[in-house]
Every structure is written in C-alpha cells, then in structure tokens.
C-alpha positions in Angstrom: 16.2 2.0 13.0 13.8 4.6 13.2 12.0 5.4 16.4 8.5 3.5 15.4 10.5 0.7 14.0 12.5 -0.2 17.6 9.7 -0.2 19.2 7.7 -2.6 17.2 10.8 -4.6 16.6 10.9 -4.9 21.0 6.9 -5.6 20.9 7.5 -8.1 18.9 10.1 -10.0 20.5 8.2 -9.4 24.0 5.1 -10.8 22.3 7.4 -14.4 20.8 8.2 -14.8 24.4 3.8 -14.8 25.4 3.5 -10.7 26.9 0.0 -10.4 25.5 0.4 -6.5 26.2 3.0 -6.5 23.2 0.9 -8.5 21.0 -1.7 -5.9 21.2 1.1 -3.2 20.6 1.9 -5.5 17.5 -1.4 -5.7 16.7 -2.3 -1.9 16.7 0.7 -1.2 14.9 0.0 -3.5 11.9 -3.6 -4.2 11.6 -4.7 -1.0 10.3 -2.3 -0.7 7.4 -2.7 -4.7 6.8 -6.4 -4.1 6.4 -6.2 -2.1 3.9 -4.2 -4.4 1.8 -6.5 -7.3 2.2 -9.2 -4.7 0.9 -7.3 -4.6 -2.1 -6.9 -8.1 -2.8 -10.5 -9.1 -1.3 -12.8 -6.1 -1.1 -14.5 -4.2 1.7 -17.1 -6.9 2.5 -14.7 -9.7 3.3 -11.4 -7.8 4.4 -11.9 -8.2 8.4 -12.6 -11.9 7.8 -9.9 -12.4 6.1 -7.5 -9.9 8.2 -8.7 -12.0 10.8 -7.8 -15.2 9.3 -4.2 -13.9 9.1 -3.8 -12.8 12.8 -4.7 -16.0 13.3 -2.0 -17.7 11.6 0.2 -14.4 12.9 -0.2 -15.6 16.0 0.3 -19.0 16.1 3.3 -18.9 14.1 5.0 -15.7 15.7 7.2 -17.8 17.8 9.4 -19.0 14.4 9.4 -15.5 13.1 13.1 -14.3 13.1 14.0 -10.4 12.5 13.2 -6.8 12.7 10.1 -4.5 12.1 10.4 -4.3 8.6 10.4 -8.2 8.1 7.6 -8.7 10.6 5.7 -6.2 8.6 6.4 -8.4 5.6 6.2 -12.0 6.9 2.5 -10.2 8.2 1.7 -9.2 4.5 2.7 -12.4 3.0 0.2 -14.2 5.6 -2.7 -12.4 4.6 -1.9 -12.3 0.9 -2.1 -16.1 1.3 -5.1 -16.2 3.1 -6.9 -13.8 1.0 -6.0 -15.8 -2.2 -6.6 -19.0 -0.3 -10.6 -17.2 0.3 -10.5 -15.9 -3.4 -10.3 -19.5 -4.8 -12.8 -20.8 -2.0 -15.2 -18.2 -3.4 -14.6 -19.3 -6.9 -13.6 -16.0 -8.1 -9.9 -15.2 -9.2 -7.8 -12.1 -8.8 -6.7 -9.9 -11.5 -3.2 -9.9 -11.1 -1.4 -9.1 -14.3 1.4 -7.6 -15.8 3.9 -8.7 -18.4 7.3 -8.5 -16.1 9.2 -8.0 -19.3 7.6 -4.6 -20.2 9.0 -3.5 -16.7 11.3 -1.2 -18.5 10.9 2.2 -16.7 12.3 3.6 -13.9 9.9 3.8 -10.3 9.4 7.0 -8.5 9.6 7.4 -4.9 6.4 5.9 -3.1 6.2 7.9 0.0 5.2 10.9 -2.1 1.8 9.0 -2.5 1.6 10.1 1.1 0.0 13.5 -0.3 -2.7 11.8 -2.0 -3.3 9.8 1.4 -3.1 13.6 2.9 -5.3 15.0 0.7 -8.4 12.8 0.3 -8.3 10.0 3.8 -6.6 7.0 3.8 -10.7 5.0 3.3 -11.3 6.9 -0.2 -8.0 6.8 -1.4 -8.0 2.8 -0.5 -11.2 2.9 -2.7 -9.4 4.7 -5.7 -6.6 2.3 -5.5 -9.0 -0.7 -5.5 -9.6 1.0 -9.0 -6.0 0.6 -10.2 -4.9 -2.9 -12.3 -4.1 -5.4 -9.3 -0.4 -5.7 -9.5 -0.1 -2.0 -9.8 -2.5 -1.6 -6.6 -1.0 -4.2 -4.8 2.7 -2.6 -5.2 1.3 0.8 -3.8 -0.5 -0.3 -1.4 2.8 -2.7 0.2 5.0 0.5 -0.5 2.5 3.7 0.8 0.5 1.7 3.1 2.1 -1.1 4.6 5.8 0.9 4.5 7.6 -2.2 3.0 10.7 -1.5 0.8 11.0 -3.3 -2.8 12.8 -6.1 -1.6 10.3 -6.8 1.1 7.1 -6.3 -0.9 8.5 -8.4 -3.5 9.1 -11.1 -1.7 5.6 -10.8 -0.3 4.5 -10.9 -3.9 7.2 -13.3 -5.0 8.5 -10.8 -8.1 11.5 -9.0 -8.5 12.1 -5.8 -7.1 12.4 -4.2 -10.6 9.0 -5.2 -11.1 7.1 -4.5 -8.1 9.0 -0.6 -8.5 7.8 0.0 -11.8 4.1 -1.6 -10.8 4.7 1.1 -7.7 5.5 3.7 -9.9 2.6 3.1 -12.6 0.4 2.7 -10.0 1.2 6.0 -8.2 1.0 7.8 -12.2 -2.4 6.7 -12.5 -3.6 7.1 -8.4 -2.5 10.8 -8.8 -4.8 11.3 -11.5 -8.0 9.3 -10.0 -6.9 11.8 -6.8 -7.1 14.7 -9.6 -10.3 13.5 -10.7 -12.1 13.4 -6.9 -11.4 16.7 -5.7 -11.9 18.5 -9.1 -8.3 19.7 -9.1 -6.9 21.2 -12.4 -4.9 18.1 -14.5 -0.9 18.9 -14.1 -0.6 18.5 -17.9 -3.2 21.8 -18.1 -1.1 25.2 -19.8 0.2 27.2 -17.1 -2.8 29.8 -17.7 -5.7 27.4 -17.3 -4.1 25.8 -14.3 -4.0 29.1 -12.0 -7.5 30.1 -13.5 -9.1 26.5 -12.3 -7.5 26.4 -9.6 -8.9 29.7 -8.5 -12.1 29.0 -8.9 -11.9 25.1 -8.8 -12.9 23.7 -5.1 -11.0 21.1 -3.4 -7.8 22.2 -5.6 -5.7 23.4 -2.4 -6.3 19.8 -1.1 -4.8 18.2 -4.1 -2.2 20.7 -4.4 0.4 18.0 -4.0 -1.0 15.5 -6.5 0.5 17.5 -9.7 3.9 17.1 -7.4 3.4 13.3 -7.0 3.2 12.7 -10.6 6.6 14.6 -11.3 8.3 13.3 -8.2 7.3 9.7 -9.6 9.7 9.7 -11.5 12.8 9.7 -9.1 14.4 7.1 -7.4 12.4 4.5 -5.3 
C-alpha cells in the first residue's frame, strides 16, 4: 500500500471511531477528486450542492463501511453518483450515459498517462474538456484518472464490467488527447514529421502539451 493510501486508510478508521480531525483529513483527501467526478454528471452550477449531499450520507453511513483507502474512494464515488442521478431525476433531466458494451472489444490504455493532459492544462480546464466526452467515457476517465480508482472499483461504481470501463476510459483518453491538442494549439499527432517540427517551433503552447502525443500513443497499453 502506498504512503498516501496508508494514511487515508488510517484516517478512515479513526473517523469511524468518532475522530473529527481524522474525518476532516479524509474529506480534504477525497473531496476535490469527488467534486470533479460530480461535475461531469451534473455540471458546475450544481456540483457543490450534490457533493455536499454525498458527504452527508458518507458521514452518516461511515460506521458501516469496511475496507481500505481504495475501497473507500470507490464507496464514496458510488454514493456521489447516486446522489447526482437523484438530482438529475428531480430536475427532470436524464444523464447522457450510453455505450453498447457489445462494441467494447478493444484493449484499454493506461489511464495514468492522462495525468500529462491534466498537468498541461490544469485540472479545472481539463475537467471542462472531459465534460465534452460522451458520458460513459467521461465517467470512466474521471473515475480512473481523477478519483484514482482501478478498473474493478470503477466498474463497481458504474455497474459495468471492468473490461467495459477500461475500454470507455481508453476511448475517452484518446478523445481527451485530441481536445487538449486543439486547446493548446499543438500540432496533431497525425501530422507528418516535417509538419510537426515546423508547427512545434512556431506554435505557442506546444511545450505545454508535449505529452499529448505520447498520451495518444501510450493508451494502447494495458491499464
């Protein structure tokens, strides 16, 4: 278990025993990523309210939770998703969650490589780009990259097979790389080598998105 996960696991256990300081530690560690996930479901305007409702339930049900840091993140994400879907239903809107799992045959890429896109644009701007993805892809990318879940845990949140989540994340990461490239004015990964050299030397922001081409290439690797 990594250091951060060990600390979160310990904080969750202490919070279950009524330690308010530990609960604040859990909140600070998980909330920013959870809020990013909620934004992809309900939009910026309602995200804070929905996330607050999720934390009320998390606090209420915390004593019944069992597991480590990764399980906690998945559990919290599932609660947040349910609150978001309730919110959508109450407002008379339906989430654009789609995707035919029978078509999900390609192998997924390494979600960690999307960190390059997050670093090149900043989290808020990247989340705005993620919101442009089809809903199933957006959720898969955010759960894998922002919330930090593995494919199995993300699948549990979404009620899908791990392979379906991997493929949705793979497709979303490829599209996200294209959106990042367009947003930064960097040359397309499909440009000819000579064109890439020429465009990179004259295009502002090209250095900031230098990892985008690598992102598109490396998403063919296993998760």
